[in-house]
C-alpha positions as CSV (number, residue, x, y, z in Angstrom):
1,M,0.8,25.3,2.1
2,Q,2.3,21.9,3.0
3,L,0.9,18.4,3.0
4,N,1.9,16.4,6.0
5,L,1.5,12.6,6.5
6,I,1.5,11.0,10.0
7,S,2.5,7.5,9.2
8,Q,1.6,6.2,12.6
9,R,-2.1,7.0,11.8
10,C,-1.9,5.1,8.4
11,I,-4.0,1.9,8.5
12,A,-2.4,0.5,5.3
13,C,-5.6,0.7,3.2
14,G,-3.6,1.8,0.1
15,L,-6.1,4.5,-0.9
16,C,-3.4,7.2,-1.4
17,F,-1.0,5.0,-3.2
18,R,-3.6,3.6,-5.6
19,Q,-4.9,7.0,-6.4
20,H,-1.5,8.8,-6.6
21,P,1.3,6.4,-7.1
22,E,3.4,9.2,-8.4
23,I,3.4,10.9,-5.0
24,F,3.1,8.0,-2.5
25,T,4.8,4.7,-1.8
26,V,4.1,2.0,0.7
27,D,6.5,0.0,2.8
28,D,6.4,-3.8,3.3
29,K,3.6,-3.4,5.9
30,G,1.5,-1.2,3.6
31,I,2.2,2.0,5.5
32,A,2.1,5.1,3.3
33,H,5.1,7.4,2.8
34,F,5.9,10.3,0.4
35,K,8.1,9.3,-2.5
36,K,11.6,10.6,-2.7
37,D,13.1,12.5,-5.7
38,L,15.4,10.0,-7.4
39,T,17.9,12.7,-8.2
40,T,18.1,14.6,-4.9
41,K,16.9,11.8,-2.6
42,D,14.8,14.4,-0.8
43,Y,11.1,14.0,-0.4
44,L,9.0,15.3,-3.2
45,T,7.9,18.9,-2.8
46,L,4.3,19.6,-3.7
47,N,3.0,23.0,-4.8
48,S,-0.4,24.3,-3.7
49,S,-2.1,23.2,-7.0
50,Q,-0.9,19.6,-6.5
51,I,-2.1,19.6,-2.9
52,K,-5.5,20.9,-4.0
53,Q,-5.7,17.9,-6.4
54,L,-5.1,15.6,-3.5
55,R,-8.0,17.0,-1.4
56,T,-10.4,14.1,-2.1
57,T,-7.7,11.5,-1.1
58,I,-6.8,13.5,2.0
59,T,-10.5,13.8,3.0
60,N,-11.2,10.2,2.4
61,C,-8.2,8.8,4.3
62,P,-9.8,6.4,6.8
63,G,-6.9,6.8,9.2
64,H,-7.0,10.6,9.0
65,A,-3.2,10.4,8.4
66,F,-3.0,13.7,6.5
67,Y,-3.2,17.4,7.4
68,I,-2.4,20.6,5.6
69,S,-0.3,23.3,7.3
70,H,0.1,26.8,6.0
């Protein structure tokens, strides 16, 4: 299971960042992005349990910027 973010759909509402600042960051225009691991500089890898915890945020995203692939 993988969580995907389509930044072009983000409307910069800040919902994901406010609810999960440990996973998301926003750029200077307020567009959401996944945070990067400070050690490896790779994007954070989320396990299935973490993705399930994000379901409410994913569902409530007004820009429908998220989707889950298997």
